[in-house]
C-alpha positions, 0 to 999 in steps of 0.5 A, spaced: 594 277 512 590 277 518 591 269 518 599 271 518 598 276 524 594 271 528 599 266 526 605 271 529 601 272 535 600 265 537 608 264 536 609 269 541 604 267 545 607 260 545 614 263 546 611 267 552 609 260 555 615 257 554 619 262 557 614 262 563 615 254 564 623 255 563 622 260 569 618 255 573 623 250 572 628 253 574 625 256 580 623 249 582 630 246 581 632 252 586 628 250 591 630 243 591 637 246 594 639 248 600 634 247 606 636 244 613 639 238 610 645 242 608 646 245 615 650 239 618 655 240 612 655 247 613 655 248 621 661 242 621 666 247 617 664 252 622 664 248 628 671 246 626 673 253 625 671 255 632 674 249 635 680 250 632 680 258 634 678 257 641 683 251 642 688 255 639 687 263 642 685 262 648 691 258 651 696 262 646 697 267 652 701 261 656 704 259 649 707 266 649 709 267 656 711 260 658 714 257 652 717 263 648 718 267 655 715 273 652 714 279 658 706 279 660 704 286 657 708 285 651 704 278 650 698 281 651 698 286 646 701 281 641 694 277 642 691 284 641 694 286 635 693 278 632 686 278 634 685 285 630 688 282 624 684 276 624 678 281 625 680 286 620 681 281 615 674 278 614 672 285 611 677 283 605 673 276 605 667 279 605 669 284 599 671 278 595 665 274 596 660 279 595 664 282 589 666 276 584 668 270 588 661 268 591 661 265 598 662 258 597 669 259 593 671 264 598 670 258 604 674 253 600 680 258 599 680 260 606 679 254 609 686 251 605 689 257 608 687 256 615 690 249 614 697 252 612 697 256 618 696 250 623 700 246 620 706 251 620 705 253 627 704 246 629 711 244 626 714 250 630 711 248 636 715 241 635 722 243 633 726 245 639 730 250 635 724 255 634 723 256 641 728 259 647 730 254 652 725 252 658 724 257 664 720 254 669 722 259 674 720 265 670 726 269 672 731 272 668 728 268 662 731 268 655 726 271 651 725 268 643 729 271 638 727 275 633 727 269 627 723 265 632 718 270 633 717 271 626 716 264 625 710 265 629 708 272 626 707 268 620 704 262 622 699 267 625 698 271 619 696 265 615 691 263 620 688 271 620 688 270 612 684 264 613 679 267 618 678 273 614 675 268 608 671 264 613 668 268 618 664 273 614 662 267 609 660 261 613 654 264 617 651 268 611 652 262 607 648 258 612 643 263 612 642 263 604 640 256 605 634 258 609 628 262 607 630 268 610 624 272 608 621 275 615 615 272 614 618 265 613 623 267 619 617 269 624 613 262 622 619 258 625 619 257 633 627 258 633 632 263 631 637 262 626 642 266 629 641 263 637 642 256 633 648 258 630 651 261 636 650 255 640 653 250 636 660 254 635 659 255 643 659 247 644 665 247 639 669 252 644 667 249 650 670 242 647 676 246 645 677 249 652 676 242 656 680 238 651 685 241 648 687 246 653 688 240 658 693 236 652 696 243 651 697 244 659 699 237 661 701 233 655 705 238 650 704 243 645 705 239 639 699 234 640 695 240 642 696 243 636 696 238 631 689 235 633 687 242 631 690 241 624 687 235 624 680 237 626 680 243 620 682 238 615 676 234 617 672 240 616 674 242 610 672 235 607 665 235 610 664 242 607 666 240 600 662 233 601 655 237 602 657 241 595 651 238 591 646 240 596 648 248 596 644 254 594 650 258 591 647 265 591 651 269 585 655 275 587 651 281 585 657 285 583 661 290 588 657 293 593 662 299 594 661 301 587 654 301 587 655 306 594 660 310 590 655 311 584 649 313 589 654 318 592 657 321 585 650 321 583 647 325 588 653 330 588 652 331 581 645 333 582 646 337 588 642 343 585 636 338 583 630 339 587 627 332 590 620 331 588 615 331 595 611 325 592 617 319 593 613 315 588 616 320 582 623 317 585 626 312 579 625 305 581 627 298 576 625 292 579 629 288 573 635 292 575 635 291 582 633 283 581 640 281 582 641 285 589 634 284 592 632 276 592 628 278 599 625 284 597 626 291 595 628 296 600 622 302 601 623 310 601 625 313 607 625 320 609 632 320 612 638 323 608 634 327 603 640 329 600 641 322 597 634 322 594 637 327 589 641 321 586 634 317 584 631 323 581 630 322 573 633 328 569 633 328 561 640 326 561 640 320 566 639 315 560 643 312 555 642 311 548 640 304 550 634 307 555 638 304 560 640 308 566 647 312 567 648 309 574 653 314 575 648 319 574 641 315 576 640 310 582 634 306 584 630 307 590 633 301 593 640 303 592 639 310 595 636 306 601 642 301 602 647 307 602 641 310 608 642 303 611 649 303 612 649 311 615 643 309 620 648 303 622 654 306 623 653 310 630 650 303 633 656 300 630 661 304 633 658 303 640 660 296 639 667 298 638 668 301 645 664 295 648 670 290 645 675 295 647 674 295 654 675 287 655 680 285 649 685 284 654 681 281 660 681 274 658 689 274 658 690 278 664 684 273 667 688 267 665 694 270 669 690 271 675 688 264 675 695 261 674 697 264 681 690 261 684 688 254 687 686 251 681 685 243 685 679 240 683 682 234 687 688 232 690 691 230 683 687 234 678 687 242 677 684 246 672 688 249 666 688 257 667 685 257 660 680 252 662 677 257 666 673 261 661 669 254 660 664 257 665 663 263 661 662 258 655 657 253 659 653 260 661 653 262 653 650 255 652 645 255 658 643 262 657 641 261 649 637 256 651 633 260 657 633 265 653 630 262 647 625 258 651 623 262 657 625 269 656 622 270 649 615 268 651 616 271 657 618 278 654 613 277 648 607 277 653 609 285 655 612 287 648 608 283 643 614 282 639 615 276 636 622 276 638 621 278 645 625 284 644 628 287 639 635 287 637 637 294 639 634 292 646 637 286 647 644 289 645 643 294 650 642 289 656 648 286 654 652 292 654 649 294 661 651 287 664 658 287 661 659 293 666 657 289 672 662 283 669 668 288 669 666 291 676 666 284 679 673 283 676 675 288 679 673 286 686 676 279 685 683 282 684 682 286 690 680 280 694 686 275 691 691 281 692 689 281 700 689 274 701 697 274 697 699 280 702 696 276 708 701 270 707 707 274 704 706 272 697 707 279 693 714 278 692 713 271 689 710 271 682 710 263 681 707 262 688 700 259 689 696 263 693 691 260 697 685 262 695 680 258 690 680 260 683 672 259 683 672 267 686 673 268 678 667 264 676 662 270 677 665 275 673 666 269 667 658 268 668 657 275 667 661 276 661 657 270 658 650 273 660 653 279 656 655 275 650 648 272 650 645 279 649 650 283 646 654 278 641 648 275 638 644 281 638 650 285 634 651 279 629 643 278 628 642 286 627 648 287 623 646 282 618 639 283 618 639 291 618 645 291 612 643 291 605 641 284 602 647 284 597 652 286 603 650 281 608 658 278 608 659 285 609 655 286 615 658 280 618 665 282 617 663 289 620 661 285 627 668 282 627 671 289 624 669 292 630 672 287 635 678 288 631 678 296 632 676 294 639 682 290 640 687 295 637 684 301 641 685 296 647 692 295 646 693 303 646 690 303 653 694 298 656 700 301 653 698 308 655 696 305 662 703 301 663 708 306 661 704 312 665 703 309 672 710 308 674 715 303 675 714 301 682 707 300 683 705 299 675 698 297 674 700 292 669 707 289 671 711 285 666 712 279 671 709 279 677 702 281 677 701 281 685 705 287 685 701 291 680 694 294 680 690 290 676 683 292 680 685 300 677 685 298 670 678 294 671 675 300 674 678 305 668 675 300 663 668 299 667 668 307 667 669 307 659 663 302 658 658 306 663 660 312 657 659 308 652 652 305 655 650 312 655 652 314 648 649 307 646 642 309 648 642 315 645 644 312 638 639 306 639 633 311 641 634 315 635 635 309 630 630 307 624 629 300 622 630 299 614 623 298 611 622 292 606 617 290 601 616 283 600 612 280 595 606 274 597 605 269 593 598 272 590 603 278 588 608 273 583 607 275 576 604 282 577 608 288 574 608 292 581 613 297 577 608 300 573 604 301 579 597 302 575 594 299 581 596 298 588 599 292 589 598 288 596 605 287 599 607 285 606 610 291 609 616 290 614 619 295 619 625 291 620 624 290 627 620 284 626 613 287 626 608 286 620 603 291 617 599 286 612 594 291 611 598 297 608 598 298 600 605 300 598 605 302 591 612 304 587 
């Protein structure tokens, strides 16, 4: 009998050893995937996407006003609404990716839809029957018919759907290939988000110099055709790198998990929350699929949510598995807390994007009326003026990484120099200066136009250099280095790990809501500032008061800046538990002994001496 029992015990040990060996083998295989070698394939897709987006969107105001003869305000609102749709669809793409499709297949499908939209709009630009007769004088022009506009809207919708699949998934899919645990991130000398933004900005720079010039000086068929070819090449490059990718499996619908936590909290509204947080429910195995980088630790904010993690007799099913509509783990309750903490900061981003959602359209029209000659035979295309903003971003990102971070680190002791929230705050402040500078430049432009009796001539070239607009472009670029990159990093890093695509989508969703809010403000200003001296006239910008609109937007940004400072001062970074190599194989769920973990406050600082118990 004893011999049989010993043999059984040996078989169990062999089985356990076999399972451990299998787990190690799987872990080794996973480590062979991903890494920096995948970045060229992924970034090639992202670079082409941004190249297409910049070449397509930056000069679309010219296509609408000069080719389709759409009035300025209507064209600007059309672009803002299109931008709003393009920045809203990523939320749908993120939900699809995080819930069931995964990021890889979402990117593939999105690229195909995007390509369909580009092919369609290229065909519409080539065929004369899909646009009205030319109107070089821009007076008494025949506008595009409803059918011609609907062809354009269909093309824009396809590109928006494609964007919705690409934008939230590419940056997070690239992050999936790298070890994004805090200990690994801190050991790197470079910031992934700065590198990512640098690459896409280089693509934007190329589009603004090459594609816009072709559109303005050759024809729109070639300009859009090259973008279509570039997008097709990006799809090929992304597919070629497929064997090397680390493809993270989706962890199920995050919104169902959040709903379960809320429902469980409501059902237990009369249940008392224990003073000792260690008594709340935890389940490492249950959370393993949604906490690869570490589990979220308990926080004392929003204590009413903690009721969902209080264990009662009726919470466990017959199979000893929890009823997730009555009981949630601490990690899952903290996911909901993370989102609630981030919402005020996110809403501040909406007003920031709203304040300059139309600035690009109006600035292009300003540039069109100014002297753009670099030589006797060459002049800068109006849409290419934003190259100065792009160059500022490229130079600014390098200076930020190489000089600003080490300099700031001397005073703050922070690994990144400053936190994401501080970085975003600086960007919001600089953007106020940029808008005020735009108002001053418009006052100067109109003063010169009045001095040469050109206010009544919308197509006349005012003898003032277009380089008067450069300071505002540079300031907008500096603001982007701080605000845009900081906003993206904040949302992805502070969002729950299993919802990173949704976090990236919220970055674009803020821009979407900002575009719609900006459209509302522009429409309101246009319809309530009279006919004689309308701030935003349809045809003749010289007769308008664009500078007043800029001052209004600067005032909105000042209010938003005060609101942001209040929200940022009250924000608490998410606490994250991360396992060290020495902790592997320890069942910390039992918590019989304190297990040494790395405890991260979420702002880049580490407390390695703290004992964190489950």
